[in-house]
Biopython code that builds the backbone (N, CA, C, O; Angstrom):
import numpy as np
from Bio.PDB.StructureBuilder import StructureBuilder

atoms = [
    (1, "MET", "N", (-22.823, 8.375, 17.818)),
    (1, "MET", "CA", (-22.240, 7.391, 18.700)),
    (1, "MET", "C", (-22.045, 6.221, 17.083)),
    (1, "MET", "O", (-21.074, 5.541, 16.751)),
    (2, "GLU", "N", (-23.087, 6.358, 16.550)),
    (2, "GLU", "CA", (-23.073, 5.331, 15.222)),
    (2, "GLU", "C", (-22.046, 5.679, 14.225)),
    (2, "GLU", "O", (-21.270, 4.908, 13.659)),
    (3, "ARG", "N", (-22.171, 7.127, 14.076)),
    (3, "ARG", "CA", (-20.788, 7.736, 13.293)),
    (3, "ARG", "C", (-19.707, 7.295, 13.922)),
    (3, "ARG", "O", (-18.747, 6.889, 13.267)),
    (4, "LYS", "N", (-19.696, 7.307, 15.350)),
    (4, "LYS", "CA", (-17.951, 7.024, 15.203)),
    (4, "LYS", "C", (-17.686, 5.488, 15.348)),
    (4, "LYS", "O", (-16.624, 4.917, 15.597)),
    (5, "GLU", "N", (-18.852, 5.004, 15.143)),
    (5, "GLU", "CA", (-18.520, 3.298, 15.281)),
    (5, "GLU", "C", (-17.987, 2.868, 13.812)),
    (5, "GLU", "O", (-17.024, 2.127, 13.614)),
    (6, "GLY", "N", (-18.802, 3.480, 12.810)),
    (6, "GLY", "CA", (-18.987, 3.763, 11.327)),
    (6, "GLY", "C", (-17.224, 3.998, 11.215)),
    (6, "GLY", "O", (-16.567, 3.066, 10.751)),
    (7, "ILE", "N", (-16.548, 5.213, 11.639)),
    (7, "ILE", "CA", (-15.388, 6.015, 11.539)),
    (7, "ILE", "C", (-14.350, 4.987, 11.816)),
    (7, "ILE", "O", (-13.373, 4.758, 11.103)),
    (8, "ARG", "N", (-14.748, 4.235, 13.221)),
    (8, "ARG", "CA", (-13.756, 2.987, 13.718)),
    (8, "ARG", "C", (-13.633, 1.824, 12.791)),
    (8, "ARG", "O", (-12.557, 1.441, 12.332)),
    (9, "LYS", "N", (-14.803, 1.280, 12.537)),
    (9, "LYS", "CA", (-14.777, 0.201, 11.407)),
    (9, "LYS", "C", (-14.009, 0.264, 10.220)),
    (9, "LYS", "O", (-13.181, -0.565, 9.840)),
    (10, "ALA", "N", (-14.414, 1.512, 9.561)),
    (10, "ALA", "CA", (-13.422, 2.423, 8.001)),
    (10, "ALA", "C", (-11.905, 1.766, 8.562)),
    (10, "ALA", "O", (-11.251, 0.865, 8.037)),
    (11, "GLY", "N", (-11.604, 2.528, 9.783)),
    (11, "GLY", "CA", (-10.027, 2.459, 10.012)),
    (11, "GLY", "C", (-9.370, 1.257, 10.737)),
    (11, "GLY", "O", (-8.154, 1.132, 10.888)),
    (12, "PHE", "N", (-10.296, 0.405, 11.160)),
    (12, "PHE", "CA", (-10.104, -1.068, 11.240)),
    (12, "PHE", "C", (-10.207, -1.626, 10.056)),
    (12, "PHE", "O", (-9.157, -2.173, 9.720)),
    (13, "ASP", "N", (-11.204, -1.717, 9.163)),
    (13, "ASP", "CA", (-10.738, -2.642, 7.895)),
    (13, "ASP", "C", (-9.574, -2.031, 6.717)),
    (13, "ASP", "O", (-8.922, -2.770, 5.980)),
    (14, "GLU", "N", (-9.494, -0.696, 6.730)),
    (14, "GLU", "CA", (-8.158, -0.290, 6.272)),
    (14, "GLU", "C", (-6.998, -0.843, 6.473)),
    (14, "GLU", "O", (-6.132, -1.136, 5.648)),
    (15, "MET", "N", (-7.017, -0.979, 7.646)),
    (15, "MET", "CA", (-5.652, -1.703, 8.665)),
    (15, "MET", "C", (-5.551, -3.231, 7.615)),
    (15, "MET", "O", (-4.786, -3.446, 6.675)),
    (16, "ASN", "N", (-6.600, -4.098, 8.188)),
    (16, "ASN", "CA", (-6.751, -5.137, 7.760)),
    (16, "ASN", "C", (-6.435, -5.316, 6.008)),
    (16, "ASN", "O", (-5.813, -6.178, 5.386)),
    (17, "MET", "N", (-7.039, -4.306, 5.648)),
    (17, "MET", "CA", (-6.507, -4.284, 3.945)),
    (17, "MET", "C", (-5.042, -4.300, 3.299)),
    (17, "MET", "O", (-4.388, -4.849, 2.413)),
    (18, "VAL", "N", (-4.938, -3.205, 4.461)),
    (18, "VAL", "CA", (-3.281, -3.491, 4.175)),
    (18, "VAL", "C", (-2.374, -4.414, 4.691)),
    (18, "VAL", "O", (-1.514, -4.721, 3.865)),
    (19, "ARG", "N", (-2.277, -4.933, 5.718)),
    (19, "ARG", "CA", (-2.183, -6.276, 6.290)),
    (19, "ARG", "C", (-2.495, -7.702, 5.456)),
    (19, "ARG", "O", (-1.829, -8.737, 5.475)),
    (20, "GLY", "N", (-3.578, -7.445, 4.811)),
    (20, "GLY", "CA", (-4.266, -8.663, 3.648)),
    (20, "GLY", "C", (-3.150, -8.167, 2.674)),
    (20, "GLY", "O", (-2.190, -8.902, 2.905)),
    (21, "GLU", "N", (-2.827, -7.322, 1.748)),
    (21, "GLU", "CA", (-2.265, -7.092, 1.050)),
    (21, "GLU", "C", (-0.454, -7.586, 1.219)),
    (21, "GLU", "O", (0.237, -8.253, 0.449)),
    (22, "LEU", "N", (-0.123, -6.973, 2.474)),
    (22, "LEU", "CA", (1.286, -7.311, 2.848)),
    (22, "LEU", "C", (1.536, -8.921, 2.959)),
    (22, "LEU", "O", (2.638, -9.405, 2.703)),
    (23, "HIS", "N", (0.399, -9.718, 3.370)),
    (23, "HIS", "CA", (0.722, -11.202, 2.970)),
    (23, "HIS", "C", (0.319, -11.884, 2.088)),
    (23, "HIS", "O", (0.294, -13.113, 2.018)),
    (24, "GLN", "N", (-0.041, -11.070, 1.320)),
    (24, "GLN", "CA", (-1.149, -11.789, -0.026)),
    (24, "GLN", "C", (0.514, -12.396, -0.826)),
    (24, "GLN", "O", (0.550, -13.587, -1.137)),
    (25, "ASN", "N", (1.310, -11.843, -0.999)),
    (25, "ASN", "CA", (2.507, -12.383, -1.392)),
    (25, "ASN", "C", (2.891, -13.596, -1.129)),
    (25, "ASN", "O", (3.379, -14.097, -2.142)),
    (26, "GLY", "N", (2.897, -14.314, -0.219)),
    (26, "GLY", "CA", (3.026, -15.492, 0.499)),
    (26, "GLY", "C", (4.099, -15.737, 0.915)),
    (26, "GLY", "O", (4.616, -14.621, 0.974)),
    (27, "PRO", "N", (4.874, -16.500, 1.282)),
    (27, "PRO", "CA", (5.935, -16.672, 2.210)),
    (27, "PRO", "C", (7.353, -16.838, 1.124)),
    (27, "PRO", "O", (7.275, -17.604, 0.163)),
    (28, "ALA", "N", (8.393, -16.186, 1.347)),
    (28, "ALA", "CA", (9.707, -15.870, 0.373)),
    (28, "ALA", "C", (9.796, -16.847, -0.280)),
    (28, "ALA", "O", (9.216, -17.850, 0.138)),
    (29, "LYS", "N", (10.472, -16.910, -1.406)),
    (29, "LYS", "CA", (11.033, -18.077, -2.223)),
    (29, "LYS", "C", (12.697, -18.185, -1.761)),
    (29, "LYS", "O", (13.541, -17.318, -1.539)),
    (30, "PRO", "N", (12.721, -19.219, -1.740)),
    (30, "PRO", "CA", (14.328, -19.506, -1.517)),
    (30, "PRO", "C", (14.992, -18.941, -2.381)),
    (30, "PRO", "O", (14.563, -18.634, -3.493)),
    (31, "ARG", "N", (16.557, -18.664, -1.800)),
    (31, "ARG", "CA", (17.190, -18.113, -2.829)),
    (31, "ARG", "C", (17.570, -19.296, -4.121)),
    (31, "ARG", "O", (17.388, -20.478, -3.827)),
    (32, "GLN", "N", (18.002, -19.022, -5.292)),
    (32, "GLN", "CA", (18.110, -20.529, -6.126)),
    (32, "GLN", "C", (19.824, -20.418, -5.974)),
    (32, "GLN", "O", (20.410, -19.359, -6.201)),
    (33, "LYS", "N", (20.407, -21.452, -5.630)),
    (33, "LYS", "CA", (21.643, -21.531, -5.636)),
    (33, "LYS", "C", (22.740, -21.361, -7.384)),
    (33, "LYS", "O", (22.157, -21.494, -8.460)),
    (34, "LEU", "N", (23.420, -21.232, -7.360)),
    (34, "LEU", "CA", (24.339, -21.386, -8.916)),
    (34, "LEU", "C", (25.266, -22.574, -8.397)),
    (34, "LEU", "O", (25.810, -22.636, -7.295)),
    (35, "SER", "N", (25.339, -23.669, -9.615)),
    (35, "SER", "CA", (26.564, -24.528, -9.378)),
    (35, "SER", "C", (28.009, -23.473, -9.473)),
    (35, "SER", "O", (28.189, -22.287, -9.749)),
    (36, "LEU", "N", (28.895, -24.643, -9.077)),
    (36, "LEU", "CA", (30.145, -23.986, -9.320)),
    (36, "LEU", "C", (30.299, -23.496, -10.620)),
    (36, "LEU", "O", (30.611, -22.343, -10.917)),
    (37, "ALA", "N", (30.027, -24.574, -11.506)),
    (37, "ALA", "CA", (30.522, -23.987, -12.982)),
    (37, "ALA", "C", (29.583, -22.727, -13.459)),
    (37, "ALA", "O", (30.079, -21.996, -14.317)),
    (38, "GLU", "N", (28.390, -22.440, -13.021)),
    (38, "GLU", "CA", (27.445, -21.181, -13.316)),
    (38, "GLU", "C", (28.725, -20.194, -12.727)),
    (38, "GLU", "O", (29.385, -19.490, -13.492)),
    (39, "LYS", "N", (28.939, -20.247, -11.433)),
    (39, "LYS", "CA", (29.663, -19.115, -11.065)),
    (39, "LYS", "C", (30.841, -19.025, -11.907)),
    (39, "LYS", "O", (30.973, -17.906, -12.403)),
    (40, "ALA", "N", (31.839, -19.963, -12.252)),
    (40, "ALA", "CA", (32.868, -19.487, -12.533)),
    (40, "ALA", "C", (32.898, -19.197, -13.744)),
    (40, "ALA", "O", (34.009, -19.238, -14.273)),
    (41, "LYS", "N", (31.792, -18.834, -14.536)),
    (41, "LYS", "CA", (31.703, -18.205, -16.088)),
    (41, "LYS", "C", (31.900, -16.635, -15.581)),
    (41, "LYS", "O", (32.636, -16.011, -16.345)),
    (42, "TYR", "N", (31.358, -15.794, -14.355)),
    (42, "TYR", "CA", (31.367, -15.004, -13.849)),
    (42, "TYR", "C", (32.636, -14.319, -13.022)),
    (42, "TYR", "O", (32.706, -13.117, -12.763)),
    (43, "GLN", "N", (33.438, -15.130, -12.726)),
    (43, "GLN", "CA", (34.899, -15.055, -11.934)),
    (43, "GLN", "C", (35.830, -14.399, -12.347)),
    (43, "GLN", "O", (36.222, -14.542, -13.505)),
    (44, "PHE", "N", (36.067, -14.035, -11.991)),
    (44, "PHE", "CA", (37.761, -13.375, -12.586)),
    (44, "PHE", "C", (38.770, -14.163, -11.967)),
    (44, "PHE", "O", (39.796, -14.069, -12.642)),
    (45, "GLU", "N", (38.952, -15.009, -10.828)),
    (45, "GLU", "CA", (39.388, -16.155, -10.680)),
    (45, "GLU", "C", (38.863, -16.442, -9.790)),
    (45, "GLU", "O", (38.348, -15.772, -8.895)),
    (46, "ALA", "N", (38.995, -18.051, -10.048)),
    (46, "ALA", "CA", (38.406, -18.980, -9.189)),
    (46, "ALA", "C", (38.691, -19.632, -8.125)),
    (46, "ALA", "O", (38.678, -20.863, -8.141)),
    (47, "ASP", "N", (39.086, -18.731, -6.696)),
    (47, "ASP", "CA", (39.437, -19.092, -5.859)),
    (47, "ASP", "C", (38.482, -19.001, -4.732)),
    (47, "ASP", "O", (37.403, -18.462, -4.979)),
    (48, "GLU", "N", (38.686, -19.409, -3.618)),
    (48, "GLU", "CA", (37.851, -19.701, -2.549)),
    (48, "GLU", "C", (37.325, -17.878, -1.655)),
    (48, "GLU", "O", (36.416, -17.721, -0.839)),
    (49, "GLU", "N", (38.159, -16.937, -2.139)),
    (49, "GLU", "CA", (37.764, -16.203, -1.824)),
    (49, "GLU", "C", (36.600, -15.221, -2.586)),
    (49, "GLU", "O", (35.667, -14.572, -2.112)),
    (50, "ASP", "N", (37.111, -15.419, -4.069)),
    (50, "ASP", "CA", (35.917, -15.114, -5.242)),
    (50, "ASP", "C", (34.585, -15.889, -5.087)),
    (50, "ASP", "O", (33.574, -15.201, -5.226)),
    (51, "ASP", "N", (34.393, -17.359, -4.790)),
    (51, "ASP", "CA", (33.596, -17.905, -4.044)),
    (51, "ASP", "C", (32.613, -17.160, -2.822)),
    (51, "ASP", "O", (31.390, -17.033, -2.880)),
    (52, "ALA", "N", (33.218, -16.862, -2.078)),
    (52, "ALA", "CA", (32.705, -16.631, -0.883)),
    (52, "ALA", "C", (32.161, -15.133, -0.829)),
    (52, "ALA", "O", (31.277, -14.875, -0.012)),
    (53, "MET", "N", (32.762, -13.920, -1.850)),
    (53, "MET", "CA", (32.029, -13.236, -2.423)),
    (53, "MET", "C", (31.089, -13.087, -3.175)),
    (53, "MET", "O", (30.327, -12.133, -3.017)),
    (54, "GLU", "N", (30.890, -14.106, -4.300)),
    (54, "GLU", "CA", (29.664, -14.433, -4.877)),
    (54, "GLU", "C", (28.611, -14.747, -4.295)),
    (54, "GLU", "O", (27.520, -14.265, -4.600)),
    (55, "GLU", "N", (28.826, -15.781, -3.177)),
    (55, "GLU", "CA", (27.795, -16.036, -2.211)),
    (55, "GLU", "C", (27.152, -14.390, -1.382)),
    (55, "GLU", "O", (26.052, -13.850, -1.267)),
    (56, "GLU", "N", (28.204, -14.161, -1.066)),
    (56, "GLU", "CA", (27.806, -12.571, -0.088)),
    (56, "GLU", "C", (26.847, -11.675, -1.258)),
    (56, "GLU", "O", (25.718, -11.356, -0.886)),
    (57, "ILE", "N", (27.270, -11.290, -2.600)),
    (57, "ILE", "CA", (26.605, -10.757, -3.672)),
    (57, "ILE", "C", (25.324, -11.230, -4.138)),
    (57, "ILE", "O", (24.470, -10.460, -4.578)),
    (58, "ASP", "N", (25.136, -12.738, -4.035)),
    (58, "ASP", "CA", (24.195, -13.285, -4.298)),
    (58, "ASP", "C", (23.034, -13.591, -2.795)),
    (58, "ASP", "O", (22.009, -14.237, -3.014)),
    (59, "ASP", "N", (23.189, -13.307, -1.997)),
    (59, "ASP", "CA", (22.736, -13.210, -0.673)),
    (59, "ASP", "C", (21.757, -11.442, -0.374)),
    (59, "ASP", "O", (20.671, -11.209, 0.158)),
    (60, "ASN", "N", (22.676, -10.637, -0.942)),
    (60, "ASN", "CA", (22.246, -9.215, -0.741)),
    (60, "ASN", "C", (21.676, -9.118, -1.918)),
    (60, "ASN", "O", (20.645, -8.469, -1.743)),
    (61, "LEU", "N", (21.812, -9.488, -3.329)),
    (61, "LEU", "CA", (20.613, -9.600, -3.908)),
    (61, "LEU", "C", (19.010, -9.830, -3.827)),
    (61, "LEU", "O", (17.990, -9.296, -4.262)),
    (62, "HIS", "N", (19.420, -11.055, -2.931)),
    (62, "HIS", "CA", (18.355, -11.789, -2.679)),
    (62, "HIS", "C", (17.510, -11.124, -1.829)),
    (62, "HIS", "O", (16.433, -10.620, -2.148)),
    (63, "GLN", "N", (18.017, -11.130, -0.735)),
    (63, "GLN", "CA", (17.390, -9.705, 0.191)),
    (63, "GLN", "C", (16.983, -8.285, -0.234)),
    (63, "GLN", "O", (15.989, -7.731, 0.234)),
    (64, "LEU", "N", (17.876, -7.668, -1.230)),
    (64, "LEU", "CA", (17.186, -6.499, -1.745)),
    (64, "LEU", "C", (15.891, -6.737, -3.031)),
    (64, "LEU", "O", (15.010, -5.957, -3.391)),
    (65, "GLY", "N", (16.244, -8.239, -3.540)),
    (65, "GLY", "CA", (14.352, -8.300, -3.958)),
    (65, "GLY", "C", (13.595, -8.931, -2.805)),
    (65, "GLY", "O", (12.392, -9.132, -2.973)),
    (66, "LEU", "N", (14.143, -9.256, -1.688)),
    (66, "LEU", "CA", (12.636, -9.591, -0.970)),
    (66, "LEU", "C", (12.171, -8.047, -0.336)),
    (66, "LEU", "O", (10.960, -7.869, -0.205)),
    (67, "ALA", "N", (12.967, -7.099, 0.000)),
    (67, "ALA", "CA", (12.435, -5.795, 0.539)),
    (67, "ALA", "C", (12.208, -5.160, -0.883)),
    (67, "ALA", "O", (11.807, -4.048, -0.538)),
    (68, "ALA", "N", (12.207, -5.150, -1.891)),
    (68, "ALA", "CA", (11.621, -4.884, -3.303)),
    (68, "ALA", "C", (10.156, -5.287, -3.089)),
    (68, "ALA", "O", (9.316, -4.388, -3.138)),
    (69, "GLY", "N", (9.901, -6.111, -2.938)),
    (69, "GLY", "CA", (8.550, -7.378, -2.998)),
    (69, "GLY", "C", (7.923, -6.922, -1.695)),
    (69, "GLY", "O", (6.754, -7.254, -1.499)),
    (70, "ARG", "N", (8.423, -6.353, -0.973)),
    (70, "ARG", "CA", (7.473, -5.952, 0.200)),
    (70, "ARG", "C", (7.155, -4.797, 0.656)),
    (70, "ARG", "O", (6.449, -4.629, 1.651)),
    (71, "LEU", "N", (7.915, -3.426, -0.400)),
    (71, "LEU", "CA", (7.559, -2.081, -0.461)),
    (71, "LEU", "C", (6.528, -2.623, -2.104)),
    (71, "LEU", "O", (5.584, -1.887, -2.390)),
    (72, "LYS", "N", (6.666, -3.253, -2.576)),
    (72, "LYS", "CA", (5.671, -3.174, -3.638)),
    (72, "LYS", "C", (4.042, -3.591, -3.517)),
    (72, "LYS", "O", (3.043, -3.419, -4.215)),
    (73, "GLY", "N", (4.301, -4.138, -2.432)),
    (73, "GLY", "CA", (2.814, -4.587, -1.648)),
    (73, "GLY", "C", (2.450, -3.626, -0.871)),
    (73, "GLY", "O", (1.238, -3.421, -0.803)),
    (74, "LEU", "N", (3.324, -2.806, -0.105)),
    (74, "LEU", "CA", (2.888, -1.928, 0.829)),
    (74, "LEU", "C", (2.431, -0.615, 0.159)),
    (74, "LEU", "O", (1.613, 0.200, 0.587)),
    (75, "ALA", "N", (3.233, -0.589, -1.134)),
    (75, "ALA", "CA", (2.570, 1.074, -2.357)),
    (75, "ALA", "C", (1.194, 0.198, -2.666)),
    (75, "ALA", "O", (0.135, 0.822, -2.727)),
    (76, "GLN", "N", (1.194, -1.259, -2.865)),
    (76, "GLN", "CA", (-0.302, -1.261, -3.514)),
    (76, "GLN", "C", (-1.540, -1.630, -2.675)),
    (76, "GLN", "O", (-2.722, -1.761, -2.994)),
    (77, "ALA", "N", (-0.714, -1.789, -1.179)),
    (77, "ALA", "CA", (-1.975, -1.460, -0.299)),
    (77, "ALA", "C", (-2.432, -0.209, 0.092)),
    (77, "ALA", "O", (-3.609, 0.015, 0.377)),
    (78, "THR", "N", (-1.039, 1.077, 0.128)),
    (78, "THR", "CA", (-1.428, 1.638, 0.388)),
    (78, "THR", "C", (-2.494, 2.880, -0.789)),
    (78, "THR", "O", (-3.222, 3.834, -0.513)),
    (79, "GLY", "N", (-2.059, 2.190, -2.197)),
    (79, "GLY", "CA", (-3.115, 2.742, -3.323)),
    (79, "GLY", "C", (-4.338, 2.392, -3.262)),
    (79, "GLY", "O", (-5.238, 3.068, -3.758)),
    (80, "ASN", "N", (-4.533, 1.222, -2.606)),
    (80, "ASN", "CA", (-5.964, 0.620, -2.458)),
    (80, "ASN", "C", (-6.899, 1.542, -1.180)),
    (80, "ASN", "O", (-8.068, 1.910, -1.305)),
    (81, "VAL", "N", (-6.118, 1.740, -0.122)),
    (81, "VAL", "CA", (-6.719, 2.926, 0.700)),
    (81, "VAL", "C", (-6.940, 3.795, 0.889)),
    (81, "VAL", "O", (-7.569, 4.240, 1.849)),
    (82, "VAL", "N", (-6.326, 4.496, -0.283)),
    (82, "VAL", "CA", (-6.078, 5.582, -0.564)),
    (82, "VAL", "C", (-7.553, 5.953, -2.159)),
    (82, "VAL", "O", (-7.942, 7.108, -2.338)),
    (83, "ASP", "N", (-7.886, 5.229, -2.703)),
    (83, "ASP", "CA", (-8.812, 4.741, -3.453)),
    (83, "ASP", "C", (-10.079, 4.867, -2.664)),
    (83, "ASP", "O", (-11.079, 5.517, -2.969)),
    (84, "GLU", "N", (-9.839, 4.029, -1.440)),
    (84, "GLU", "CA", (-11.537, 4.015, -0.790)),
    (84, "GLU", "C", (-11.414, 4.914, -0.001)),
    (84, "GLU", "O", (-12.484, 5.168, 0.552)),
    (85, "GLN", "N", (-10.394, 5.674, 0.394)),
    (85, "GLN", "CA", (-10.703, 7.341, 1.226)),
    (85, "GLN", "C", (-11.316, 8.333, -0.162)),
    (85, "GLN", "O", (-12.355, 8.993, -0.140)),
    (86, "ASN", "N", (-10.668, 8.252, -0.942)),
    (86, "ASN", "CA", (-11.215, 9.439, -2.361)),
    (86, "ASN", "C", (-12.804, 9.126, -2.650)),
    (86, "ASN", "O", (-13.536, 10.086, -2.888)),
    (87, "LYS", "N", (-13.477, 7.470, -2.628)),
    (87, "LYS", "CA", (-14.393, 7.509, -2.333)),
    (87, "LYS", "C", (-15.770, 8.049, -1.452)),
    (87, "LYS", "O", (-16.940, 8.412, -1.572)),
    (88, "THR", "N", (-14.629, 7.795, -0.439)),
    (88, "THR", "CA", (-15.624, 8.230, 0.771)),
    (88, "THR", "C", (-15.240, 10.278, 0.925)),
    (88, "THR", "O", (-15.894, 11.002, 1.676)),
    (89, "ILE", "N", (-14.171, 10.750, 0.094)),
    (89, "ILE", "CA", (-14.175, 12.164, 0.030)),
    (89, "ILE", "C", (-15.497, 12.687, -1.126)),
    (89, "ILE", "O", (-16.163, 13.719, -1.043)),
    (90, "ASP", "N", (-15.562, 11.927, -1.865)),
    (90, "ASP", "CA", (-16.509, 12.098, -3.192)),
    (90, "ASP", "C", (-17.589, 12.232, -2.441)),
    (90, "ASP", "O", (-18.169, 13.316, -2.396)),
    (91, "ARG", "N", (-18.076, 11.016, -1.653)),
    (91, "ARG", "CA", (-19.301, 11.126, -0.889)),
    (91, "ARG", "C", (-19.420, 12.293, -0.209)),
    (91, "ARG", "O", (-20.338, 13.088, -0.408)),
    (92, "LEU", "N", (-18.514, 12.451, 0.612)),
    (92, "LEU", "CA", (-18.711, 13.706, 1.652)),
    (92, "LEU", "C", (-18.980, 14.655, 0.733)),
    (92, "LEU", "O", (-20.044, 15.265, 0.837)),
    (93, "SER", "N", (-18.215, 14.912, -0.170)),
    (93, "SER", "CA", (-17.926, 16.362, -1.440)),
    (93, "SER", "C", (-19.764, 16.325, -1.633)),
    (93, "SER", "O", (-20.438, 17.229, -1.140)),
    (94, "HIS", "N", (-20.268, 15.418, -2.237)),
    (94, "HIS", "CA", (-21.928, 15.432, -2.310)),
    (94, "HIS", "C", (-22.731, 15.836, -1.588)),
    (94, "HIS", "O", (-23.586, 16.638, -1.964)),
    (95, "ASN", "N", (-22.657, 15.402, -0.426)),
    (95, "ASN", "CA", (-23.603, 15.464, 0.509)),
    (95, "ASN", "C", (-23.289, 16.881, 0.880)),
    (95, "ASN", "O", (-24.263, 17.633, 0.916)),
    (96, "THR", "N", (-21.718, 17.565, 1.260)),
    (96, "THR", "CA", (-22.191, 18.889, 1.850)),
    (96, "THR", "C", (-22.086, 19.679, 0.434)),
    (96, "THR", "O", (-21.671, 20.833, 0.544)),
    (97, "THR", "N", (-22.367, 19.281, -0.747)),
    (97, "THR", "CA", (-22.684, 20.453, -1.579)),
    (97, "THR", "C", (-24.559, 20.443, -1.551)),
    (97, "THR", "O", (-25.283, 21.436, -1.482)),
    (98, "HIS", "N", (-24.949, 19.103, -1.625)),
    (98, "HIS", "CA", (-26.485, 19.014, -1.264)),
    (98, "HIS", "C", (-26.875, 19.926, -0.240)),
    (98, "HIS", "O", (-27.787, 20.714, -0.494)),
    (99, "VAL", "N", (-26.053, 19.951, 1.439)),
    (99, "VAL", "CA", (-26.802, 20.453, 2.341)),
    (99, "VAL", "C", (-26.381, 22.113, 1.983)),
    (99, "VAL", "O", (-27.227, 22.937, 2.331)),
    (100, "ASP", "N", (-25.046, 22.678, 1.269)),
    (100, "ASP", "CA", (-25.082, 23.721, 1.318)),
    (100, "ASP", "C", (-26.045, 24.431, 0.407)),
    (100, "ASP", "O", (-26.116, 25.659, 0.441)),
    (101, "GLU", "N", (-26.781, 23.720, -0.398)),
    (101, "GLU", "CA", (-27.449, 24.127, -1.797)),
    (101, "GLU", "C", (-28.856, 24.229, -0.831)),
    (101, "GLU", "O", (-29.731, 24.839, -1.445)),
    (102, "GLN", "N", (-29.244, 23.833, 0.378)),
    (102, "GLN", "CA", (-30.417, 23.682, 0.975)),
    (102, "GLN", "C", (-30.356, 24.963, 1.688)),
    (102, "GLN", "O", (-31.279, 25.776, 1.736)),
    (103, "ILE", "N", (-29.111, 25.095, 2.283)),
    (103, "ILE", "CA", (-29.153, 25.910, 3.133)),
    (103, "ILE", "C", (-29.293, 27.356, 2.772)),
    (103, "ILE", "O", (-29.717, 28.163, 3.600)),
    (104, "ALA", "N", (-28.896, 27.758, 1.374)),
    (104, "ALA", "CA", (-28.955, 28.636, 0.117)),
    (104, "ALA", "C", (-30.534, 29.190, 0.285)),
    (104, "ALA", "O", (-31.067, 30.243, 0.636)),
    (105, "ARG", "N", (-30.883, 28.126, -0.082)),
    (105, "ARG", "CA", (-32.611, 28.137, -0.321)),
    (105, "ARG", "C", (-32.789, 28.622, 1.079)),
    (105, "ARG", "O", (-32.697, 29.791, 1.453)),
    (106, "ASN", "N", (-33.054, 27.582, 1.795)),
    (106, "ASN", "CA", (-33.965, 28.379, 2.981)),
    (106, "ASN", "C", (-33.364, 29.821, 3.693)),
    (106, "ASN", "O", (-34.083, 30.397, 4.510)),
    (107, "SER", "N", (-32.031, 30.371, 3.350)),
    (107, "SER", "CA", (-31.999, 31.746, 3.729)),
    (107, "SER", "C", (-32.859, 32.362, 2.847)),
    (107, "SER", "O", (-33.560, 33.244, 3.344)),
    (108, "HIS", "N", (-32.990, 32.143, 1.717)),
    (108, "HIS", "CA", (-33.651, 32.973, 0.645)),
    (108, "HIS", "C", (-34.838, 33.160, 1.099)),
    (108, "HIS", "O", (-35.472, 34.214, 1.160)),
    (109, "LYS", "N", (-35.209, 31.846, 1.501)),
    (109, "LYS", "CA", (-37.083, 32.065, 1.827)),
    (109, "LYS", "C", (-37.263, 33.005, 2.907)),
    (109, "LYS", "O", (-38.123, 33.878, 3.017)),
    (110, "LEU", "N", (-36.088, 32.619, 3.883)),
    (110, "LEU", "CA", (-36.413, 33.848, 5.246)),
    (110, "LEU", "C", (-36.095, 35.049, 5.230)),
    (110, "LEU", "O", (-36.505, 35.854, 6.066)),
    (111, "LYS", "N", (-35.138, 35.402, 4.051)),
    (111, "LYS", "CA", (-35.066, 37.011, 3.524)),
    (111, "LYS", "C", (-36.596, 37.138, 3.065)),
    (111, "LYS", "O", (-37.194, 37.695, 3.986)),
    (112, "LYS", "N", (-37.455, 36.849, 2.026)),
    (112, "LYS", "CA", (-38.658, 37.003, 1.631)),
    (112, "LYS", "C", (-39.465, 37.324, 2.820)),
    (112, "LYS", "O", (-40.332, 38.192, 2.720)),
    (113, "PHE", "N", (-39.236, 36.608, 4.129)),
    (113, "PHE", "CA", (-40.459, 37.027, 5.005)),
    (113, "PHE", "C", (-39.942, 38.194, 5.992)),
    (113, "PHE", "O", (-40.592, 38.733, 6.887)),
    (114, "GLY", "N", (-38.509, 38.469, 5.577)),
    (114, "GLY", "CA", (-37.949, 39.513, 6.605)),
    (114, "GLY", "C", (-37.398, 38.902, 7.405)),
    (114, "GLY", "O", (-37.777, 39.526, 8.396)),
    (115, "PHE", "N", (-36.624, 37.957, 7.869)),
    (115, "PHE", "CA", (-35.940, 37.518, 9.021)),
    (115, "PHE", "C", (-34.125, 37.723, 8.192)),
    (115, "PHE", "O", (-33.116, 37.445, 8.839)),
]
sb = StructureBuilder()
sb.init_structure("model")
sb.init_model(0)
sb.init_chain("A")
sb.init_seg("    ")
for serial, (resi, resn, name, xyz) in enumerate(atoms, 1):
    if name == "N":
        sb.init_residue(resn, " ", resi, " ")
    sb.init_atom(name, np.array(xyz, "f"), 0.0, 1.0, " ", f" {name:<3s}", serial, name[0])
structure = sb.get_structure()
């Protein structure tokens, strides 16, 4: 029962770690709007259609930036969880090696006595 509870708690802690990493970045920063003069430098024809296109491009780039930030947070959280799981695997590997050595010693002793 204790082992099951430990495994459940470890899974719960890992989920909380991922959630914490995702929310660590804080709220999304609002997009900085360029002035008409700044936009005009990059426009071929300065008309309403180009202004609307520039606005749409800016919005799309902002959304891509937000998505990339979320992916970065998720990747970092996943990396942290993998690091923690690797520590657990190393600990289990050490324990199983120790138990295997004990079994080998005891088997050797039993063979001496004819079992």
